[in-house]
N, C-alpha and C positions, 0 to 999 in steps of 0.2 A: 506423669500421672503421680502426684506426691501424697499417694496413700501410705498411711502407717498402720501395719498389721500386728496384733499382739496373739500370738499363738499360745492356746492352753491345752495342755495334755488333759482332757477333761476328765478322765477317771481319777487319775491320783490327786488331781485339783480338789474334786468333790470329796474325796477320801479325808482329805485334810479338812474340809469343812464339817464333815460328819464327826470327826474326832473332838470338834468344839461344839458342834450343835446337835448330835446326835444321830445315831446310825440310819434313821430312816429318812433322813434329808435327802430330797431329789433335787433336780436343776429346778424344778418348779416351786420349791419351799424356801430358798434361800433368802434371808432378810435383805434389805434394802443396801445395808452397809457393806455386805459382800459385795455386790455388784458396783458400789462406788468405788472399793478400793481395787477392783480387779484390774484396770488398766490405767497407765498414767495419763494425765492431761496430755493433749497432743495426738493422742490415739484416734484412728478413724475406724478401724474394725477389730472385730475378735473373731479368730479362728478356734470353734471348739473342736479339737483333733478327736476323733474317736468315738463318736455318738451312735454309731449305726449298730444294730445286733451282730454280736460277734458269734462266730461259728462253733458249737459244739464239737464238731469234728475237727475243726482246726486245732481247738484247745487240747482235745486228746493227743494229736500229733505233737503239740508242742510239749506236753507234759512226759512224752516217751522220748523226746530228743535230749541226749545227754549234753550236747553243745550248748543248747538253749538253756537248759537246767543249771550248767555251770556259769553262765552269764547271769541269769537271775539271782543266784547266790551271791555272785561277786557285787551285784548292783545293790543288794538287799539282803545282807547276812542274816537277818532273822527272818527269812522267808516262810510264811505259811502257805497252805495249799490255797486258801481263798485269796491270796494276794495274784495268783496267775489267772487273769481274766480273758486271755486270749487275745490275738493280735486285731488291731481296729483296720488291717488291711486284708484281712480274711472276713469278708462280709457276708453274712448269711442272708440278710434282707437289708434293704434300705430304708429301715424303720428304726426309729429311736429305741435304744434297749431298755427294757422296762426297767432295769436294775438303776437306771439313771433317771427314770420317770416317765418314759415313753413320749410320744408324739405331743401330748398336752404340756408335759413339763418343758420340752423345748420351746413351745409357743410362749410360755411365761418368760424363759430366759431371753428369747428374742426380743419380746416386748419390753423387758426391763433394760436390755442393751440400747434399744431404739430411744428410750427416754433420755439415756445419757449420749445421744448423738452416735451411737456405735452400730456399725452394721454388723451382720453375722455371716461368718464364713464357715461352710462345712466342706467335708472331704467327697470326693468321687473317685472310685479306683476303677479305671475303664479297662484295664490290661485283663484282670482276673476277677473271679469270685470263688467263695468257698466252694468245696466240693458238696455240701449239703444246701446250696442255694437251689431254690425250687425251679429255676430255669435249666437247670443241668437235666433234670429228668423231664421236664414238661416241654424244653425247646433245645435237644440236643444238637440242631444244626447250627446253632449260634455259637458253637465251639470248634475248636480245632480237633479233629477228629482222626484216627489212625486205624489199624488193623491188628489182629492178634499177633502178627508177626512184628510189631513196633512195640507192644507190651511185652513179648518174649525177649526182643533184643535190648530194651532200655526200659526195665521195670520202674527206675528212679524217674523216668521221664513221662510215663504213662499211667493210668489207671483205668480200671473198667467200672463204669457206674451204668446201672440200669441197661444193660447188654451193649452199651457203647464205649468204645476204648477212646478216652479223652486225654489230651495232652494236659501235663501240668503246666501251670504259668512260670514263664521265666523272661530274661531279657537275654540279649545275644552273647553276653561277655560271662555269665555265670550259670552254675547248675540250676536246674528246675528248683523251685520252691515247692517244699514236700506238701503244703497244706492249701493250695489253691489250685484252680484249673483256668485253662487258657480259652479266652474268648476269641472268635474270628473275626478280626476287624473288616475283613473283606467281604462279608455277608451283609447284604442289603438289610435284611429284617433285624439283624443284630444292631446296625446303624440306627433304624427307626427306634428300636428298644431302647437305645442310650439316650435319644431325644427325649423320650418318655420319661426315663428314669430321672434325667438331669432336671427336666421340667417339674418333676415330683417334689426333688431336692430344692429348687429354687422356689417353690410354692412355700417352703417352709424356711427360707434364708435370703441373704442378699448378695450371695456370691459363692462360688465353688472353687476349690482347690483340687486340680487334676491330677492324681499321683502318675508319675512317670508317663507323662502325656506324649513324649516323643516315640514311645513304643508302638503307636497306633497309625504313626504316618506311613503310607504306602511303602515307601523304599526301606524302612527298618523293618517293618513287619514282614514284607516280603522277603528280605534276607534272614530273617530268624527262622521263619517257617516254611519257606520253600513251597514245595509241591503239596504240603498239607494244607496250605491256606488256600490254594486254588488260585485262578487268575485275579490280577490286581483290577479293581474297577478303575474307570478312568477319573473319577472324582476322588480326591483325597478324603479321608476320614473325619477330620475336624471341620474343614469348611462345610460338608454335609450336615454335621451335627449342630455346628453353631449358628449356621445360616438358619436352620430351621427353630433353633431354640431362642434365637434373638426376636423371633415374632411373638413369642409367648412372654420373654422376659428381657425387654431390650436393654434395661440398665442393670443388669446383672454383671457383677464383676468376676471375671474368669481368669484364673490363675494357672499357670502350667509349670509343674515341677518338670525342669528340662535340664538335660545334660548332654555332652558330646558335641558342643557348639550347634545345637538346634534351636536356639534361642529365636533367632531372626526368622528360621521358617515357622516356627510356631506363632510369632507375632504376626505374621503374613496371613497365616491360616485362620485367624480370628482371636486370639487371645489377647487380653488387656495387659497382662503382665506375665513374664517368665521369670523364673530362678536365674539369679546370676551366680551360678557356682563357680565361674571362671574366676571373678573378682574374690570370691570367698577364698579360693585356693591361693591366689596371688598375697591377699593380705595375711594369710597363714603361714606361710612358708616362703615367700619370694620378697623382693626387695621394693625400694619406692619406684624405680625405674620401669619395673614389670606392671605395677598398679598404674603409673601414668601413662603407659603404652596402652593400656585396656581402655583408660578413659577418654582416649583420643577418637573412640567410635562416634558416628554421627548422633545427633541429638534425638532423633526420632526413636532411635534403635534403644537409647540410654533411657528414655522416659517411660520406657516399657519394660524394664527390667526391676525386678523385687530383689534388694540385697539385704544380705543378713551376714551374721558371725556365728549364729547358733540357730538350730532348730532341732526337731526330734530325731533328725537323722544323722546329726553331726555331733561330735564330742562338745561337751560344755565348754563356752569360751574362756573361762576362768582357769579351766585345765590346760586346754589346747593352746591357748595364746598367754604364756607367763610373763610376769614382770612389768606388766603395763602395757605390753602390745595389745591386749584385748581393749584397752581403753582408745588406744589410736585408732585400731580398726574400727571401733564402734563410732568415734566421731566421724571417721570417713563414710561409712554407710548410712548414717543419720543425715548427713549433709548433701549427699551427692543428689542429682535427678533422680527420678524413678521413685519406685515405692521402698519402704523399709518393713522389715520383718524382724520382730523381737520375739523371744521365747520366754514363757513363764519360769521364773527361776533364774533366767539370765542375770537380771537386776541385782539380785541378792547374793550372787557368786555361788550358786550351787555348782559342785563340781562332778557329781555324779549323773553320766549319760545312763537314763533309765530306760531298759528294754520296753518297747510298746506293749508287751504283752501284760506288763504289771500295772496292777490297779492301786499301789501304794508305793509312795517314794520314801527314801531314807530320811532320818533326820540329819541335817546338816547344820552346822554353823553359818549363820548369815550375816553378810558384810554390810553393814549400815552406811559406811563411807562409799562403797560401791555403788550402794543403791542410792545415796543423794547425787553421786556423779551422773548416773543415768537418767534421773529425774530432770536436772538441769539439762542435761544434753537432750533430751526429747523436747523438752520446753523451747532451747534455743534453737533447734532445728525446725520447730513450728514456725518461729519468727523468721528465720534466714529463707526457707525455701520457696520464694515467691519471685516472680520476674523471670529473667534469663540467666541460666548459668555458664559459666566459662572458666575452663582449665587455666591457669596461670604460670608463667616461667619464673624459676627462681635461678638467679644467678649466684655466682661464688666468687672466688679469689684464687689466684694460681697456687697460694700455699696453703689452702683451706677449700678443699672439693665437697665438703659435708653437705653443701646444698643439695647435691643429688639424692640426699636422703629427706629432703623436705617436699612434700606434696602441698599444693595450694590450689584455690579455686576461689571465685567470687560469685555472689548472685547480685543481679544488677536490675536497676529501673532507668530507663532513658539514658543507657552508658554511664550511669554512676553508681558504682558499688554500694550497697547496703550492708552487706555482709561479707566478710572475707574469712576463709578457712585455711588454717596452716597444720600441718600434721608432720611430725617427725617420725617416720617408719624406721627407725634404727635404735640400736642399744646404747648408742653413744651421743653426746651432744650435737646439735648441728646448727649451723648459722646459715643465713643467705639473704639476698635481696629479693622480694617478691615483687614483679612487675606489676604496676597499677597505671597503664597506659592510658588515662582517661584525662583529657583537658579540663573535664567538669570539676575535677579536683582542686585545679590550680584557683589561687587568689582567695582561698579560706583557709581557717584553721578547723582541723578535724578531731574530734575526739572517738577513740577506738575502745569500746568496752568489752572486756572478755566475758561472755556470757557464761563460761563454764566455771570462773573463780572470782569474777567481779573487777578483776583489776583494770585500771583506765590508763590509756595512753594518749597523749595530746601530741598531734603531728602538724606539720605545715604542709598545706596541700600542694604547693609547687615542688616541694622536695619530694612528695609521694609520688607526683605525677612524672617527674623528671628521673629521679634516681631509684624509685622503688621504696618498699616498706621493708626496713630491716627486722629480722627476726632472729632470735637466739632461744633455741628450744633445748630442753633435756631430752634425755633418752624417753622415747614414746610419748612425749608431750604434744599438745594440740593448742590452739586458739580458736575460738569461734568469736569473731570480732563483729560487733556491731558499730557500723561506719554512721557517724552522724556530724553535723555541723557544731564546732565547738561554741 
C-alpha cells in the first residue's frame, strides 16, 4: 500500500494560521490557499493530529507537573499560560474541540482536503481516556477497577472516581500516566463501545490512527493487568472491533501505532498499516547492513508498514540525524514499499520537538534548500513506487569494502527496472557495483536521470546486465534514478 500520509499538529498549525489571518479563525474558516499549501504533491492523506476535546482535568494535572513544565519552557522559552492547551491523548470526548471550530469546522476541513484528492486521518486512543470522560462515571465497568487496598498501596497507579477505584492508564514498561484512566480491553461492552466510537470517528474521516494499538492485544493486556483485567476472552480485541467496524466503513484506512515487534500480529488482526519503528531505529542509529537485514522481510509484511523518520513522538529529524543522515534516511523511507509518514515542519528543517500539550510552536529559521529537497523527493517517490519492488545486491572490491555502506533497490515492470534507488548510509564516500540482473536491459542504451538533482547518466545495457551499475556516492548521498531507453 503506497500511501503517503502528512501529519499536522493541528493546534499549533492553526495558531500559525491565526497569527496571519486573525485570532478567530477555525478549521472551517481557512482560505483555499492554506489548504493548497498544506501538503506537497504526491501526498494521499492528511492526519490532523489532536482535534478532539481535551480534558480540563488533564490540563490541571499538566500544569502541576514540574517535569512537564520544564519541557514546555525548554521548547517554548516565551511560554505563556494560554500556550498549554492539554494533551491530545487525554481525550475528554471524541467531539472536535470548539476552540478548533467544532464538528462543523472539521466537516469543512474534510471537504477542502477531498477537493485536493486528500483523505482525512484522525486519532483514536483505545487504551485510556481522561479521568473526566463521561464514561468513567456512566460506565465504570468498562475500566480496570481495584479496591481500597490498591489505592492505599499504590496511589500513583489508582484513583477514586464516583466511588470506584480505577487504574491509571499505562503500558507494561513505564510508570502510570497521571492524567488518564485505563479501559478494560477484556470487557465485551467496552469492545462494543469501541466499535461505536470508531464508527463515529469514521463518519467524520477517511481513516484512523490508533494510538499504542498493541496494548489491547490479549497477551499484552493480560500480562500488564493480570487479575485486575479478569479472564481473557477467546477472541482478540482488534479482530472483534475491526470485523464489526468494516461492516460500516469497509474502505476506512486503519493505522496502528505499534512497537515491540507486534507489527505482524496487528497486520493479521486487521490493520491496513503498522508503524515501522524498527526501521526508524536502524536508520537513526545503525548501519546499512542492519537496514538491509530488515528489508529482507516478506513483501506482504512490508507492504503494510508505514515508514517515517519523524513524527510527534520522535525527535525532529533535522536534529536527530545530523550532517545529511536525515536526507539519506528520508530517501529510504520515501522509496521503499509500504506507506510513508511525513510530519509538518520536517520539510522546513524544524529542530524543536514540541510537547503535544502546547498550542504554539517557537519561531525557527526555515531551511529552503531542505524544503526543495523534500519536495523533489516526494515527487520522485510518487513516480518510482509502482510495479514490483526488489532489494539489490551491491558488490565491492578486496581493497574497497565501502560497498557495504550502500543500500540499493529497484522498482520494476515486467522484469525491467524503471527506477533504481541507491543510498550511502555512512559518513564517508562509498563505491560499489549495483547488480541489475535483468536480460531485458541488454541490447539497448539506457539513460538514467537522477530525480533528486537532474543529473543524467548514459549507460550500455549489456554492461548493466553483466557487470552492474557503478555508483560513487559522497557521505549520506543518494540517487533516485529514472531508467529509460536512450
